[in-house]
N, C-alpha and C positions, 0 to 999 in steps of 0.2 A: 459516270453515267451522264448521258447527254440529256439536255432539257427537251421537253416535249414541244411540239409545234405551238401549242397553246401558251406555254411558258415563254417561248421566244416572242410570240406576238404581244404578250403582256409586257415583257421587258421593252420592246420597241415602243409601245404606247406610252409607257412610263417615261422613256427618254424624250419622246416627242412632247409630252405634257410638260416635262421639266424645261425644255427649250422654249416652249411657248410661254411658260410662267416667267422665265428670265427675261424674255423679249418684252412681255407686258410690264414687268417691273422697271426695265430700263426706259421704256416709253412713258411710264407714269412719273418716275422720280428724277430721271437724269435728262432725258430728251422729251420733246413734245412734237406733235405733228398737227397741222390744221390745214384745211382747204380755205384759201383766201377768197371771200365772197364780196369784195367791195372794189371800188376803182379809184380810191384816193391816194394810192401809192404808185401810180403810173409814172414813168415807164419802168421803174425799178422792179415792181411787182404787179402782175396783171391778175385780173379776176379769173379765178379757176386754178391758179397756181397752188401747188402743194408746198407748204413751208415747214421746215424742220427748225426747231429752236432748242437752245441749250438752257436748262433751268438753273444750273449751279453757279454760273458766273454773275456775281452781283456788283462788279466794278463797271459801272455805266459811264460812257463817255459820249461826247458829241459825235453825231453821225451814226451811232448805233441804231439799228432797226430792231424794235422790240415788239413782242406780243404782250398786250396788257388787257386786263379786265377792269373796265371803268364803268361804274354804275350798272353792273351786270351785263355789259356789252363787250364782246370780244373785239379788240381793235389791233391793228398793226400801225405803228407810228414810228417816226424818226426822232431821236433825242436831239434837241438843239441847244439845251443848256442843262447843267447839273447844279447840285447844291452849292450855294454861294454866288452863283452867277446872277447878273441883272439883265433882264430881257426887256427890250423896247422894240416896238414896231412903228417906224416913222415913214414919211413919204419916200425916203431912200430905200427902205426895206427893213429886213430883220437886223437888229443890233444886239449883240451880246457883249456885255461889259464895255459898252461905248464904241465897239468896233462893228462896222458893217460886215456882215457875213457873206463871203463869196461861196455860194453853193452851186457848184457846176452841174449838179443833178436836178436842179429845180428850174423849170421852164416858165413858171408863172410868177407874177409879182406877189410878195407877201404883204397882205393888207390886214388892218385891224378889223375885227368884227364888233358890232354893237352888242356888248354883253356886260356882265358884272365885273369882268376882269379889267382892272385899271393899270395902264402902262405908264412908266416903267414898273416892272414887277420883279421882286427879289425871290429867287428860288430858294426855298427853305431846306433845312437839313432833312435828309432821306426823301427828297423830292427831285423830280426832273420835269423839264418843260418839253413837251412833245408837239410836233407839227407833222401834218401829212405832206407828201411830196406834191400832190395836186392841191395847191393852196387856195383855189377859188371858192369852193363850197364844202370844205371838209369840216368835220367835227373834231376839234383838237383842243389844245391848251388855250387857244385864243377865246374859247367859249367857257371851258370849265376850269381853267387855271392849271397850275402845276399839279402833277400826279405823284402820289406816294409810290416809292419804290416797292412797297408791299403789293401793289396792284400789278406789277410786272411779272409775267409768267416766265419770260426768258428772252434771250437774244436770238434773233434769226441768224442761223448759220448756213442754211441751204434753201434755195428756191428751185423747185422742180417745175419747169415750165410745161404747161399743158397745151396741147394742140387740139383743135377741133377736128378730130378724125374719128 
């Protein structure tokens, strides 16, 4: 006996609902997506870009770009130091563990801000030190210090560039 048209439509709707549920679960627990609405990561990431990030990789390293929620503000930052590293900002620029960092993707000089963060600073266990790529007027670890890895939502794995069309 063949199913009726109504039964076939119901089966199709159940399949579509299941696919949408799986897609929502994947985007909630494994991957994340966000529209980037700032300009502190130029030229790597532009305002309006769509970022996809991976939530399950917690092995953070220097130069990883991460999405984090610090003090209830969603931010995209670049990790410059991990647990155990010593960070200092001098006239020469950013120093990690006593070595000047050669950052080929940074086009402005890294300077200290007047804040409560005292340099040199040691990055603690389960913490990272993050900076923006546009270092002139960014809100980053120079203002609020090292960030807990629990505040990191994931590593950016894809940047979908948006055009004004």
